[in-house]
PyMOL Python script that loads the backbone (N, CA, C, O; Angstrom):
from pymol import cmd

cmd.read_pdbstr("""\
ATOM      1  N   UNK A   1       4.863  68.188 -73.424  1.00  0.00           N
ATOM      2  CA  UNK A   1       6.099  69.021 -73.319  1.00  0.00           C
ATOM      3  C   UNK A   1       7.160  68.133 -73.836  1.00  0.00           C
ATOM      4  O   UNK A   1       7.607  67.012 -73.593  1.00  0.00           O
ATOM      5  N   UNK A   2       7.427  69.355 -74.855  1.00  0.00           N
ATOM      6  CA  UNK A   2       8.546  68.793 -76.112  1.00  0.00           C
ATOM      7  C   UNK A   2       9.960  68.393 -75.302  1.00  0.00           C
ATOM      8  O   UNK A   2      10.587  68.917 -74.381  1.00  0.00           O
ATOM      9  N   UNK A   3      10.127  67.245 -76.088  1.00  0.00           N
ATOM     10  CA  UNK A   3      11.404  66.564 -75.284  1.00  0.00           C
ATOM     11  C   UNK A   3      12.828  67.373 -75.779  1.00  0.00           C
ATOM     12  O   UNK A   3      13.027  67.494 -76.988  1.00  0.00           O
ATOM     13  N   UNK A   4      13.528  67.764 -75.078  1.00  0.00           N
ATOM     14  CA  UNK A   4      15.078  68.211 -74.856  1.00  0.00           C
ATOM     15  C   UNK A   4      16.067  66.702 -75.397  1.00  0.00           C
ATOM     16  O   UNK A   4      16.220  65.575 -74.925  1.00  0.00           O
ATOM     17  N   UNK A   5      16.584  67.427 -76.620  1.00  0.00           N
ATOM     18  CA  UNK A   5      17.456  66.024 -76.938  1.00  0.00           C
ATOM     19  C   UNK A   5      18.418  66.135 -76.914  1.00  0.00           C
ATOM     20  O   UNK A   5      18.805  67.284 -77.128  1.00  0.00           O
ATOM     21  N   UNK A   6      19.597  64.957 -76.617  1.00  0.00           N
ATOM     22  CA  UNK A   6      20.646  65.176 -76.634  1.00  0.00           C
ATOM     23  C   UNK A   6      21.207  63.808 -77.715  1.00  0.00           C
ATOM     24  O   UNK A   6      21.058  62.588 -77.645  1.00  0.00           O
ATOM     25  N   UNK A   7      21.864  64.664 -78.643  1.00  0.00           N
ATOM     26  CA  UNK A   7      22.825  63.002 -79.482  1.00  0.00           C
ATOM     27  C   UNK A   7      24.072  62.921 -78.762  1.00  0.00           C
ATOM     28  O   UNK A   7      24.493  63.855 -78.080  1.00  0.00           O
ATOM     29  N   UNK A   8      24.682  61.797 -78.904  1.00  0.00           N
ATOM     30  CA  UNK A   8      25.238  61.271 -77.925  1.00  0.00           C
ATOM     31  C   UNK A   8      26.129  60.061 -78.579  1.00  0.00           C
ATOM     32  O   UNK A   8      25.993  59.643 -79.729  1.00  0.00           O
ATOM     33  N   UNK A   9      27.154  59.542 -77.519  1.00  0.00           N
ATOM     34  CA  UNK A   9      27.648  58.242 -77.371  1.00  0.00           C
ATOM     35  C   UNK A   9      27.813  57.718 -76.556  1.00  0.00           C
ATOM     36  O   UNK A   9      27.070  57.953 -75.603  1.00  0.00           O
ATOM     37  N   UNK A  10      28.623  56.930 -76.437  1.00  0.00           N
ATOM     38  CA  UNK A  10      29.042  56.115 -74.916  1.00  0.00           C
ATOM     39  C   UNK A  10      30.444  56.437 -74.868  1.00  0.00           C
ATOM     40  O   UNK A  10      31.256  56.817 -75.712  1.00  0.00           O
ATOM     41  N   UNK A  11      30.486  56.218 -73.833  1.00  0.00           N
ATOM     42  CA  UNK A  11      31.746  56.758 -73.471  1.00  0.00           C
ATOM     43  C   UNK A  11      32.543  57.886 -73.570  1.00  0.00           C
ATOM     44  O   UNK A  11      33.636  57.856 -73.003  1.00  0.00           O
ATOM     45  N   UNK A  12      32.130  59.107 -74.324  1.00  0.00           N
ATOM     46  CA  UNK A  12      31.801  60.761 -74.494  1.00  0.00           C
ATOM     47  C   UNK A  12      31.927  61.347 -72.679  1.00  0.00           C
ATOM     48  O   UNK A  12      31.185  61.206 -71.707  1.00  0.00           O
ATOM     49  N   UNK A  13      32.893  61.844 -72.834  1.00  0.00           N
ATOM     50  CA  UNK A  13      32.629  62.184 -71.612  1.00  0.00           C
ATOM     51  C   UNK A  13      32.229  63.815 -71.744  1.00  0.00           C
ATOM     52  O   UNK A  13      32.307  64.504 -70.727  1.00  0.00           O
ATOM     53  N   UNK A  14      31.860  64.332 -72.836  1.00  0.00           N
ATOM     54  CA  UNK A  14      31.545  66.126 -72.740  1.00  0.00           C
ATOM     55  C   UNK A  14      30.415  65.475 -72.697  1.00  0.00           C
ATOM     56  O   UNK A  14      29.594  66.056 -71.988  1.00  0.00           O
ATOM     57  N   UNK A  15      29.649  63.515 -73.645  1.00  0.00           N
ATOM     58  CA  UNK A  15      28.229  64.194 -73.468  1.00  0.00           C
ATOM     59  C   UNK A  15      27.436  64.062 -71.710  1.00  0.00           C
ATOM     60  O   UNK A  15      26.648  64.796 -71.114  1.00  0.00           O
ATOM     61  N   UNK A  16      28.223  62.559 -71.284  1.00  0.00           N
ATOM     62  CA  UNK A  16      28.061  62.656 -69.733  1.00  0.00           C
ATOM     63  C   UNK A  16      27.935  63.721 -69.069  1.00  0.00           C
ATOM     64  O   UNK A  16      26.918  63.776 -68.378  1.00  0.00           O
ATOM     65  N   UNK A  17      28.898  64.938 -69.028  1.00  0.00           N
ATOM     66  CA  UNK A  17      29.008  66.422 -68.897  1.00  0.00           C
ATOM     67  C   UNK A  17      27.505  67.289 -68.939  1.00  0.00           C
ATOM     68  O   UNK A  17      26.976  68.164 -68.254  1.00  0.00           O
ATOM     69  N   UNK A  18      27.188  66.563 -70.064  1.00  0.00           N
ATOM     70  CA  UNK A  18      25.976  67.760 -70.553  1.00  0.00           C
ATOM     71  C   UNK A  18      24.798  66.764 -69.850  1.00  0.00           C
ATOM     72  O   UNK A  18      24.271  67.253 -68.851  1.00  0.00           O
ATOM     73  N   UNK A  19      24.474  65.839 -70.133  1.00  0.00           N
ATOM     74  CA  UNK A  19      23.847  64.759 -69.422  1.00  0.00           C
ATOM     75  C   UNK A  19      23.725  65.252 -68.003  1.00  0.00           C
ATOM     76  O   UNK A  19      22.571  65.472 -67.637  1.00  0.00           O
ATOM     77  N   UNK A  20      24.889  65.513 -66.951  1.00  0.00           N
ATOM     78  CA  UNK A  20      24.539  65.427 -65.937  1.00  0.00           C
ATOM     79  C   UNK A  20      24.129  66.803 -65.462  1.00  0.00           C
ATOM     80  O   UNK A  20      23.398  66.880 -64.475  1.00  0.00           O
ATOM     81  N   UNK A  21      24.707  68.340 -66.337  1.00  0.00           N
ATOM     82  CA  UNK A  21      24.190  69.015 -66.419  1.00  0.00           C
ATOM     83  C   UNK A  21      22.441  69.129 -66.351  1.00  0.00           C
ATOM     84  O   UNK A  21      21.739  69.643 -65.480  1.00  0.00           O
ATOM     85  N   UNK A  22      22.029  68.394 -67.706  1.00  0.00           N
ATOM     86  CA  UNK A  22      20.817  68.469 -67.400  1.00  0.00           C
ATOM     87  C   UNK A  22      19.550  67.842 -67.233  1.00  0.00           C
ATOM     88  O   UNK A  22      18.409  67.952 -67.683  1.00  0.00           O
ATOM     89  N   UNK A  23      20.498  66.789 -66.002  1.00  0.00           N
ATOM     90  CA  UNK A  23      19.476  66.147 -64.924  1.00  0.00           C
ATOM     91  C   UNK A  23      19.875  67.020 -63.779  1.00  0.00           C
ATOM     92  O   UNK A  23      19.104  67.138 -62.827  1.00  0.00           O
ATOM     93  N   UNK A  24      20.624  67.423 -63.793  1.00  0.00           N
ATOM     94  CA  UNK A  24      20.720  68.398 -62.892  1.00  0.00           C
ATOM     95  C   UNK A  24      19.549  69.884 -63.315  1.00  0.00           C
ATOM     96  O   UNK A  24      19.661  70.612 -62.328  1.00  0.00           O
ATOM     97  N   UNK A  25      19.188  70.131 -63.675  1.00  0.00           N
ATOM     98  CA  UNK A  25      18.326  71.528 -64.917  1.00  0.00           C
ATOM     99  C   UNK A  25      17.743  70.897 -63.946  1.00  0.00           C
ATOM    100  O   UNK A  25      17.710  71.175 -62.748  1.00  0.00           O
ATOM    101  N   UNK A  26      17.058  69.606 -64.804  1.00  0.00           N
ATOM    102  CA  UNK A  26      15.631  68.857 -63.958  1.00  0.00           C
ATOM    103  C   UNK A  26      15.457  69.400 -62.834  1.00  0.00           C
ATOM    104  O   UNK A  26      14.999  70.400 -62.281  1.00  0.00           O
ATOM    105  N   UNK A  27      15.991  68.381 -62.656  1.00  0.00           N
ATOM    106  CA  UNK A  27      15.898  68.026 -60.533  1.00  0.00           C
ATOM    107  C   UNK A  27      15.656  70.023 -60.077  1.00  0.00           C
ATOM    108  O   UNK A  27      15.246  70.431 -58.991  1.00  0.00           O
ATOM    109  N   UNK A  28      15.815  70.371 -60.551  1.00  0.00           N
ATOM    110  CA  UNK A  28      15.854  72.235 -59.972  1.00  0.00           C
ATOM    111  C   UNK A  28      14.527  72.244 -60.323  1.00  0.00           C
ATOM    112  O   UNK A  28      13.784  72.713 -59.461  1.00  0.00           O
ATOM    113  N   UNK A  29      13.919  71.794 -61.521  1.00  0.00           N
ATOM    114  CA  UNK A  29      12.255  72.270 -61.814  1.00  0.00           C
ATOM    115  C   UNK A  29      13.217  72.977 -63.070  1.00  0.00           C
ATOM    116  O   UNK A  29      12.385  73.108 -63.968  1.00  0.00           O
ATOM    117  N   UNK A  30      14.409  73.452 -63.553  1.00  0.00           N
ATOM    118  CA  UNK A  30      14.473  74.968 -64.345  1.00  0.00           C
ATOM    119  C   UNK A  30      13.344  73.887 -66.419  1.00  0.00           C
ATOM    120  O   UNK A  30      12.464  74.180 -67.229  1.00  0.00           O
ATOM    121  N   UNK A  31      14.067  73.015 -66.201  1.00  0.00           N
ATOM    122  CA  UNK A  31      13.638  72.667 -67.492  1.00  0.00           C
ATOM    123  C   UNK A  31      11.994  72.644 -68.085  1.00  0.00           C
ATOM    124  O   UNK A  31      11.615  72.556 -69.253  1.00  0.00           O
ATOM    125  N   UNK A  32      11.096  72.770 -66.679  1.00  0.00           N
ATOM    126  CA  UNK A  32       9.896  73.238 -67.045  1.00  0.00           C
ATOM    127  C   UNK A  32       9.452  71.720 -67.773  1.00  0.00           C
ATOM    128  O   UNK A  32       8.964  71.687 -68.903  1.00  0.00           O
ATOM    129  N   UNK A  33       9.736  70.283 -66.823  1.00  0.00           N
ATOM    130  CA  UNK A  33       9.299  69.463 -67.155  1.00  0.00           C
ATOM    131  C   UNK A  33       9.094  68.761 -68.580  1.00  0.00           C
ATOM    132  O   UNK A  33       8.421  67.840 -69.044  1.00  0.00           O
ATOM    133  N   UNK A  34       9.973  69.629 -68.991  1.00  0.00           N
ATOM    134  CA  UNK A  34      10.123  68.914 -70.604  1.00  0.00           C
ATOM    135  C   UNK A  34      11.204  67.498 -70.505  1.00  0.00           C
ATOM    136  O   UNK A  34      12.374  67.748 -70.216  1.00  0.00           O
ATOM    137  N   UNK A  35      10.875  66.264 -70.704  1.00  0.00           N
ATOM    138  CA  UNK A  35      11.578  64.943 -71.073  1.00  0.00           C
ATOM    139  C   UNK A  35      13.384  65.221 -71.510  1.00  0.00           C
ATOM    140  O   UNK A  35      13.703  65.641 -72.623  1.00  0.00           O
ATOM    141  N   UNK A  36      13.874  65.067 -70.985  1.00  0.00           N
ATOM    142  CA  UNK A  36      15.444  64.752 -71.785  1.00  0.00           C
ATOM    143  C   UNK A  36      15.616  63.048 -72.677  1.00  0.00           C
ATOM    144  O   UNK A  36      16.038  62.070 -72.060  1.00  0.00           O
ATOM    145  N   UNK A  37      15.209  62.976 -74.158  1.00  0.00           N
ATOM    146  CA  UNK A  37      15.458  61.842 -74.930  1.00  0.00           C
ATOM    147  C   UNK A  37      17.058  61.969 -75.573  1.00  0.00           C
ATOM    148  O   UNK A  37      17.568  62.943 -76.126  1.00  0.00           O
ATOM    149  N   UNK A  38      17.595  60.743 -75.314  1.00  0.00           N
ATOM    150  CA  UNK A  38      19.199  60.713 -75.462  1.00  0.00           C
ATOM    151  C   UNK A  38      18.947  59.662 -77.013  1.00  0.00           C
ATOM    152  O   UNK A  38      18.059  58.835 -77.222  1.00  0.00           O
ATOM    153  N   UNK A  39      20.023  60.066 -77.858  1.00  0.00           N
ATOM    154  CA  UNK A  39      20.223  59.437 -79.020  1.00  0.00           C
ATOM    155  C   UNK A  39      21.875  59.327 -79.250  1.00  0.00           C
ATOM    156  O   UNK A  39      22.714  60.204 -79.455  1.00  0.00           O
ATOM    157  N   UNK A  40      22.004  57.600 -79.106  1.00  0.00           N
ATOM    158  CA  UNK A  40      23.510  57.303 -78.908  1.00  0.00           C
ATOM    159  C   UNK A  40      22.884  57.324 -80.603  1.00  0.00           C
ATOM    160  O   UNK A  40      21.824  56.986 -81.130  1.00  0.00           O
ATOM    161  N   UNK A  41      24.474  58.053 -81.192  1.00  0.00           N
ATOM    162  CA  UNK A  41      24.617  58.070 -82.511  1.00  0.00           C
ATOM    163  C   UNK A  41      24.901  57.836 -83.448  1.00  0.00           C
ATOM    164  O   UNK A  41      24.732  58.459 -84.496  1.00  0.00           O
ATOM    165  N   UNK A  42      25.830  56.037 -83.070  1.00  0.00           N
ATOM    166  CA  UNK A  42      26.626  55.288 -82.717  1.00  0.00           C
ATOM    167  C   UNK A  42      25.452  53.956 -83.141  1.00  0.00           C
ATOM    168  O   UNK A  42      25.827  52.851 -83.533  1.00  0.00           O
ATOM    169  N   UNK A  43      24.300  54.273 -82.999  1.00  0.00           N
ATOM    170  CA  UNK A  43      23.272  53.393 -82.795  1.00  0.00           C
ATOM    171  C   UNK A  43      22.482  52.869 -84.531  1.00  0.00           C
ATOM    172  O   UNK A  43      22.104  51.800 -85.011  1.00  0.00           O
ATOM    173  N   UNK A  44      22.536  54.196 -84.969  1.00  0.00           N
ATOM    174  CA  UNK A  44      21.768  54.842 -85.723  1.00  0.00           C
ATOM    175  C   UNK A  44      22.942  55.482 -87.263  1.00  0.00           C
ATOM    176  O   UNK A  44      23.523  56.562 -87.155  1.00  0.00           O
ATOM    177  N   UNK A  45      23.089  54.622 -88.526  1.00  0.00           N
ATOM    178  CA  UNK A  45      24.161  55.300 -89.420  1.00  0.00           C
ATOM    179  C   UNK A  45      23.438  56.807 -90.004  1.00  0.00           C
ATOM    180  O   UNK A  45      24.227  57.521 -90.623  1.00  0.00           O
ATOM    181  N   UNK A  46      21.888  57.380 -89.839  1.00  0.00           N
ATOM    182  CA  UNK A  46      21.960  58.413 -90.339  1.00  0.00           C
ATOM    183  C   UNK A  46      22.789  59.348 -89.354  1.00  0.00           C
ATOM    184  O   UNK A  46      23.800  59.960 -89.698  1.00  0.00           O
ATOM    185  N   UNK A  47      22.176  59.378 -87.966  1.00  0.00           N
ATOM    186  CA  UNK A  47      22.575  60.058 -87.393  1.00  0.00           C
ATOM    187  C   UNK A  47      24.268  60.466 -87.012  1.00  0.00           C
ATOM    188  O   UNK A  47      24.909  61.472 -86.705  1.00  0.00           O
ATOM    189  N   UNK A  48      24.584  58.590 -87.316  1.00  0.00           N
ATOM    190  CA  UNK A  48      26.186  59.229 -87.083  1.00  0.00           C
ATOM    191  C   UNK A  48      27.177  59.922 -88.068  1.00  0.00           C
ATOM    192  O   UNK A  48      28.291  60.425 -87.921  1.00  0.00           O
ATOM    193  N   UNK A  49      26.406  59.768 -89.042  1.00  0.00           N
ATOM    194  CA  UNK A  49      27.193  60.330 -91.146  1.00  0.00           C
ATOM    195  C   UNK A  49      26.345  62.063 -89.878  1.00  0.00           C
ATOM    196  O   UNK A  49      27.183  62.774 -89.324  1.00  0.00           O
ATOM    197  N   UNK A  50      24.687  62.433 -89.650  1.00  0.00           N
ATOM    198  CA  UNK A  50      25.094  63.660 -89.827  1.00  0.00           C
ATOM    199  C   UNK A  50      25.740  64.330 -88.646  1.00  0.00           C
ATOM    200  O   UNK A  50      25.716  65.559 -88.578  1.00  0.00           O
ATOM    201  N   UNK A  51      26.470  63.415 -87.460  1.00  0.00           N
ATOM    202  CA  UNK A  51      27.312  64.079 -86.511  1.00  0.00           C
ATOM    203  C   UNK A  51      28.308  63.739 -85.878  1.00  0.00           C
ATOM    204  O   UNK A  51      28.957  64.474 -85.134  1.00  0.00           O
ATOM    205  N   UNK A  52      28.550  62.428 -86.151  1.00  0.00           N
ATOM    206  CA  UNK A  52      29.879  61.697 -86.590  1.00  0.00           C
ATOM    207  C   UNK A  52      30.918  62.540 -84.787  1.00  0.00           C
ATOM    208  O   UNK A  52      30.586  61.954 -83.757  1.00  0.00           O
ATOM    209  N   UNK A  53      31.881  63.617 -84.599  1.00  0.00           N
ATOM    210  CA  UNK A  53      32.211  64.017 -83.740  1.00  0.00           C
ATOM    211  C   UNK A  53      31.820  65.166 -82.787  1.00  0.00           C
ATOM    212  O   UNK A  53      32.108  65.650 -81.692  1.00  0.00           O
ATOM    213  N   UNK A  54      30.827  65.350 -84.059  1.00  0.00           N
ATOM    214  CA  UNK A  54      30.194  66.260 -83.590  1.00  0.00           C
ATOM    215  C   UNK A  54      29.485  66.331 -82.189  1.00  0.00           C
ATOM    216  O   UNK A  54      28.510  67.082 -82.153  1.00  0.00           O
ATOM    217  N   UNK A  55      29.874  65.558 -80.829  1.00  0.00           N
ATOM    218  CA  UNK A  55      28.464  65.418 -80.190  1.00  0.00           C
ATOM    219  C   UNK A  55      29.676  65.871 -78.078  1.00  0.00           C
ATOM    220  O   UNK A  55      30.860  65.843 -77.741  1.00  0.00           O
ATOM    221  N   UNK A  56      28.442  66.171 -77.442  1.00  0.00           N
ATOM    222  CA  UNK A  56      27.294  66.009 -77.825  1.00  0.00           C
ATOM    223  C   UNK A  56      26.534  67.082 -78.389  1.00  0.00           C
ATOM    224  O   UNK A  56      26.995  68.216 -78.257  1.00  0.00           O
ATOM    225  N   UNK A  57      25.171  66.887 -79.152  1.00  0.00           N
ATOM    226  CA  UNK A  57      24.610  68.662 -79.369  1.00  0.00           C
ATOM    227  C   UNK A  57      23.007  68.362 -79.019  1.00  0.00           C
ATOM    228  O   UNK A  57      22.149  67.481 -79.066  1.00  0.00           O
ATOM    229  N   UNK A  58      23.235  69.726 -78.639  1.00  0.00           N
ATOM    230  CA  UNK A  58      21.150  69.663 -78.111  1.00  0.00           C
ATOM    231  C   UNK A  58      20.438  70.698 -78.944  1.00  0.00           C
ATOM    232  O   UNK A  58      20.556  71.872 -79.295  1.00  0.00           O
ATOM    233  N   UNK A  59      19.561  69.557 -79.091  1.00  0.00           N
ATOM    234  CA  UNK A  59      17.844  69.948 -79.641  1.00  0.00           C
ATOM    235  C   UNK A  59      17.325  70.213 -79.201  1.00  0.00           C
ATOM    236  O   UNK A  59      17.062  69.496 -78.236  1.00  0.00           O
ATOM    237  N   UNK A  60      16.634  71.374 -79.323  1.00  0.00           N
ATOM    238  CA  UNK A  60      15.407  71.901 -78.573  1.00  0.00           C
ATOM    239  C   UNK A  60      13.489  71.718 -79.764  1.00  0.00           C
ATOM    240  O   UNK A  60      13.611  71.889 -80.977  1.00  0.00           O
ATOM    241  N   UNK A  61      12.544  71.510 -79.397  1.00  0.00           N
ATOM    242  CA  UNK A  61      11.779  72.572 -80.131  1.00  0.00           C
ATOM    243  C   UNK A  61      12.560  72.645 -82.221  1.00  0.00           C
ATOM    244  O   UNK A  61      12.543  73.650 -82.932  1.00  0.00           O
ATOM    245  N   UNK A  62      13.129  71.214 -82.627  1.00  0.00           N
ATOM    246  CA  UNK A  62      14.046  71.860 -84.131  1.00  0.00           C
ATOM    247  C   UNK A  62      14.636  72.438 -83.483  1.00  0.00           C
ATOM    248  O   UNK A  62      15.184  71.689 -82.673  1.00  0.00           O
ATOM    249  N   UNK A  63      14.983  73.841 -83.273  1.00  0.00           N
ATOM    250  CA  UNK A  63      16.248  74.220 -83.163  1.00  0.00           C
ATOM    251  C   UNK A  63      17.382  73.731 -82.253  1.00  0.00           C
ATOM    252  O   UNK A  63      17.281  73.461 -81.056  1.00  0.00           O
ATOM    253  N   UNK A  64      18.707  73.649 -83.181  1.00  0.00           N
ATOM    254  CA  UNK A  64      20.403  73.529 -82.513  1.00  0.00           C
ATOM    255  C   UNK A  64      20.822  74.572 -81.568  1.00  0.00           C
ATOM    256  O   UNK A  64      21.202  75.690 -81.915  1.00  0.00           O
ATOM    257  N   UNK A  65      20.713  74.036 -80.013  1.00  0.00           N
ATOM    258  CA  UNK A  65      21.075  75.115 -78.576  1.00  0.00           C
ATOM    259  C   UNK A  65      22.661  74.817 -78.862  1.00  0.00           C
ATOM    260  O   UNK A  65      23.403  75.797 -78.931  1.00  0.00           O
ATOM    261  N   UNK A  66      22.982  74.052 -78.961  1.00  0.00           N
ATOM    262  CA  UNK A  66      24.385  74.277 -78.231  1.00  0.00           C
ATOM    263  C   UNK A  66      25.349  72.666 -79.137  1.00  0.00           C
ATOM    264  O   UNK A  66      24.751  71.755 -79.710  1.00  0.00           O
ATOM    265  N   UNK A  67      26.798  72.771 -78.998  1.00  0.00           N
ATOM    266  CA  UNK A  67      27.439  71.546 -79.313  1.00  0.00           C
ATOM    267  C   UNK A  67      28.507  71.207 -78.287  1.00  0.00           C
ATOM    268  O   UNK A  67      29.199  72.211 -78.120  1.00  0.00           O
ATOM    269  N   UNK A  68      28.935  70.151 -77.502  1.00  0.00           N
ATOM    270  CA  UNK A  68      30.219  70.345 -76.879  1.00  0.00           C
ATOM    271  C   UNK A  68      29.909  70.458 -75.641  1.00  0.00           C
ATOM    272  O   UNK A  68      30.172  69.633 -74.766  1.00  0.00           O
ATOM    273  N   UNK A  69      29.267  71.607 -75.493  1.00  0.00           N
ATOM    274  CA  UNK A  69      28.867  72.138 -74.249  1.00  0.00           C
ATOM    275  C   UNK A  69      27.693  72.607 -73.724  1.00  0.00           C
ATOM    276  O   UNK A  69      27.165  73.159 -74.689  1.00  0.00           O
ATOM    277  N   UNK A  70      26.994  72.721 -72.824  1.00  0.00           N
ATOM    278  CA  UNK A  70      25.547  72.583 -72.410  1.00  0.00           C
ATOM    279  C   UNK A  70      25.794  74.368 -71.889  1.00  0.00           C
ATOM    280  O   UNK A  70      26.197  74.816 -70.816  1.00  0.00           O
ATOM    281  N   UNK A  71      25.182  75.360 -73.677  1.00  0.00           N
ATOM    282  CA  UNK A  71      24.613  76.368 -73.220  1.00  0.00           C
ATOM    283  C   UNK A  71      23.550  77.071 -72.661  1.00  0.00           C
ATOM    284  O   UNK A  71      22.974  77.884 -73.385  1.00  0.00           O
ATOM    285  N   UNK A  72      23.096  76.883 -71.258  1.00  0.00           N
ATOM    286  CA  UNK A  72      22.341  76.940 -70.472  1.00  0.00           C
ATOM    287  C   UNK A  72      21.418  78.382 -70.739  1.00  0.00           C
ATOM    288  O   UNK A  72      20.206  78.204 -70.861  1.00  0.00           O
ATOM    289  N   UNK A  73      21.853  79.579 -70.820  1.00  0.00           N
ATOM    290  CA  UNK A  73      21.597  81.186 -70.832  1.00  0.00           C
ATOM    291  C   UNK A  73      20.688  80.146 -72.126  1.00  0.00           C
ATOM    292  O   UNK A  73      19.726  79.649 -71.540  1.00  0.00           O
ATOM    293  N   UNK A  74      20.698  79.826 -73.187  1.00  0.00           N
ATOM    294  CA  UNK A  74      20.296  79.960 -74.186  1.00  0.00           C
ATOM    295  C   UNK A  74      19.007  79.020 -74.416  1.00  0.00           C
ATOM    296  O   UNK A  74      17.939  79.473 -74.828  1.00  0.00           O
ATOM    297  N   UNK A  75      19.193  77.841 -74.147  1.00  0.00           N
ATOM    298  CA  UNK A  75      18.587  77.016 -73.475  1.00  0.00           C
ATOM    299  C   UNK A  75      17.214  77.038 -72.701  1.00  0.00           C
ATOM    300  O   UNK A  75      16.158  76.581 -73.139  1.00  0.00           O
ATOM    301  N   UNK A  76      17.410  77.665 -71.441  1.00  0.00           N
ATOM    302  CA  UNK A  76      16.912  77.818 -70.434  1.00  0.00           C
ATOM    303  C   UNK A  76      15.524  79.496 -71.027  1.00  0.00           C
ATOM    304  O   UNK A  76      14.424  79.830 -70.586  1.00  0.00           O
ATOM    305  N   UNK A  77      16.843  80.334 -72.688  1.00  0.00           N
ATOM    306  CA  UNK A  77      15.518  81.668 -73.000  1.00  0.00           C
ATOM    307  C   UNK A  77      14.321  80.102 -73.994  1.00  0.00           C
ATOM    308  O   UNK A  77      13.131  79.788 -74.011  1.00  0.00           O
ATOM    309  N   UNK A  78      15.520  79.636 -74.590  1.00  0.00           N
ATOM    310  CA  UNK A  78      14.097  78.481 -75.811  1.00  0.00           C
ATOM    311  C   UNK A  78      13.330  77.854 -74.843  1.00  0.00           C
ATOM    312  O   UNK A  78      12.389  77.593 -75.592  1.00  0.00           O
ATOM    313  N   UNK A  79      13.025  77.457 -73.899  1.00  0.00           N
ATOM    314  CA  UNK A  79      12.044  76.495 -73.222  1.00  0.00           C
ATOM    315  C   UNK A  79      11.573  78.023 -72.393  1.00  0.00           C
ATOM    316  O   UNK A  79      10.360  78.082 -72.596  1.00  0.00           O
ATOM    317  N   UNK A  80      11.803  78.720 -71.928  1.00  0.00           N
ATOM    318  CA  UNK A  80      10.646  80.116 -71.587  1.00  0.00           C
ATOM    319  C   UNK A  80       9.664  80.320 -72.803  1.00  0.00           C
ATOM    320  O   UNK A  80       8.456  80.122 -72.930  1.00  0.00           O
ATOM    321  N   UNK A  81      10.583  80.763 -73.595  1.00  0.00           N
ATOM    322  CA  UNK A  81       9.676  80.754 -75.513  1.00  0.00           C
ATOM    323  C   UNK A  81       8.829  79.856 -75.617  1.00  0.00           C
ATOM    324  O   UNK A  81       8.055  80.221 -76.502  1.00  0.00           O
ATOM    325  N   UNK A  82       8.385  78.440 -75.043  1.00  0.00           N
ATOM    326  CA  UNK A  82       8.306  77.298 -75.696  1.00  0.00           C
ATOM    327  C   UNK A  82       6.842  76.717 -74.947  1.00  0.00           C
ATOM    328  O   UNK A  82       5.998  75.906 -75.328  1.00  0.00           O
ATOM    329  N   UNK A  83       7.034  77.870 -73.208  1.00  0.00           N
ATOM    330  CA  UNK A  83       6.128  77.614 -72.170  1.00  0.00           C
ATOM    331  C   UNK A  83       4.859  78.598 -72.263  1.00  0.00           C
ATOM    332  O   UNK A  83       3.954  78.520 -71.432  1.00  0.00           O
TER     333      UNK A  83
END
""", "prot")
cmd.dss("prot")
cmd.show_as("cartoon", "prot")
cmd.util.cbc("prot")
cmd.orient("prot")
């Protein structure tokens, strides 16, 4: 299964909120067994330059789904199309 990717940084409350919501979706089975991969942008200069203050950013299957806040409807729609 392709991962759901979150670009984030430590200490970011929006990042924590999005990850919490994604873990809830994972527990209810709505992520269809797609793993969640988290990339800390502060650990990679390329990602830091690319995203800087635009975190969290959610990506799936090479497509940016949302940033700052989880767009659950769009994410679930993209996951359904991928399965």
